[in-house]
N, C-alpha and C positions, 0 to 999 in steps of 0.2 A: 512448469514443474511445481506441483503441490507436494508439500511434505506429508509423509505418512504420519499416523497418530503417534507412534513411538518417537520418531524424529522430532515431531512438533513438541511433544512433552519434554524431550531433552533440551530443545532450544529454549523452551520456557524456563527451565531450571538454570541453564547456562547463562541466559541473559539476565536472570535475577541475580546470579552470582556476580556477573560483570557489573551490574548496577551497584552491588555492595562493595565493589572495589577489588574483586578477585581477578587479577590479570591472567590467571591460568585459564580462565573461561574464554579468553579472546580467540584462540585458535579454533575451538569447537564451534563458536558462534560464526566465525568467518567461514568455516568449512560447510556449515549447513546453509547459510544464507547466500553465499556467493553464487551458486548455480541458480537459485530461485530468482534473485534480483537481476542477474545477467539475462536470464530467459525473459523476465518481465520487460526489461529494457529493450531486448531484441524485438519483442512484439510491437513496440510502440515507437522505436527510433531506427534510423538507418544504422547499419552495422558499425560504421565508423564512429558513431556517437554512443552506441549502446554500452560498450564496455566502460568507457569513461564515465558515463552516467551511473552505472552500477557501482563503480569504484567510489565516486563522490557520495553516493547514497550510503555506502558502507562507512565511509569516513564520517559523515554526519551522524550516522547511527552510533558509532563508537564515541564520537565527541559528546553525544547526548545520552550515553548509556546510563549515567547517574539519574536521569529524569525518568527512566523506565519504571512503571508501576507494576510490580510482580502480580498484582491482582488482575491485570489486563492480559489480553492475548498477545504474545510476543510476535507471532507471525503477522498479525494485522498491523501492529505498530511498525514493524520493519517495512511492510508493503506500503504503508502510508508515507513513510520517509522516502522510499524509492519512487513512489508515484509523484510526490512533490518535486523530486529531482528531475524526473522525466518531463514533467510539465515545464520546469525551468529551462531545460535544454530545448524543448520544442519552441518555447516562447522566444528564446534568444535567436534560434534559427529563423524564426519568422521576422524578428526585428532586423536581422541582417538581410532579409529578403531572400533567404536561401530556400524557403518553402512558401508556397502560396498561402494566403490567408484562408482559414477554414471557411467553407460556405456558410451562409446564414442558416441557422437551424440545423446544420449538419452534425454538429457535435456540441457538447457542453463546453463552453469556453470560460475559463477562469482568468483569462488575461484581463488586466485592469488598465484603464486609461489614466487613472489618477492614483496617488498614494492611498487615498481613502478606499477606493475600490480594491486596491491590492491588499489592504488590511482586511477588508471584508472577505475577500477570496481566501486569504490565509486562515481567517477564523472559521470559515465554512469547511475548509479542508481539515483543519484540526478537529472540528466538531464531528465530521464524518469519521475520522480515524478513531476518535474516542468512542463513538457509538459502535463502530465495528468491533472494537476491542471488548465490548461487553457481550457480544454474541457468542454462541457455541461455535467451536471450530468447524463443525459440519455446515453450519449456516454460512459462515464466512467463505468456506470453500465453494458452496453452491453459488453464492453471489459473485465470487471472483470468476468462476467458470462461465457464468452467464455474461459477465462484463467482458471477458476475453473471448467470447464466442466459442467456448469449448463445451457446448451443450451435449448432453448425452441423449440418445434416442429413448423414447418411451415415456410412459406416464409417471414412472417413479421419480425421474429427475424433475419433471414439471411440478410434481406435488412437493418435493423437497424445496424447490425454488419458491413455490408459493408460500410455504410455511416460513422459509427464511425471510422472504420479503415482509410477511406479516410481523415477524419478530423484530425485524429492522425498523419498521414503522413504529411499533410499540416502544422500542428502546429509544428511538428518536423523540417520540412524544414525551416520554418520561424525563429525558435529559434536557430537551431543548424546547419543549412546548409545542 
């Protein structure tokens, strides 16, 4: 579930208010983000774990609301927090041997064998979230649809995706070399 432009703009304002300490913004932020984060978690986790992961992501988001920069995209920031929580749940399940280890080369793995690798993975995830937050909402949406295999048919989507990728690469180069 991707937010419409109006809802996304309202989320931006509400999260900025929450970052400034306005507790009245809590309910609108929750109402807008809960379905989005729950749907994201359901796509990547078993149903038994998805709601818990979405709830933990919202808790982390509310704990860190004061760190939100209103100049950045609120939805991208929230999705980054949720993605990190989903990754954590998947890693814990793998460590408990509840799921098989991902095949070599099958997917991007951010699991770390050492504390140093964990710190590097965390830095990369934060850098990606920061870079996504600088992009236009339409670019973030195209990249997310592609990442979640929600591609639209036709050349229009492919062209939007190509432009979004180019802007993402350029933003990454400017921010991280």
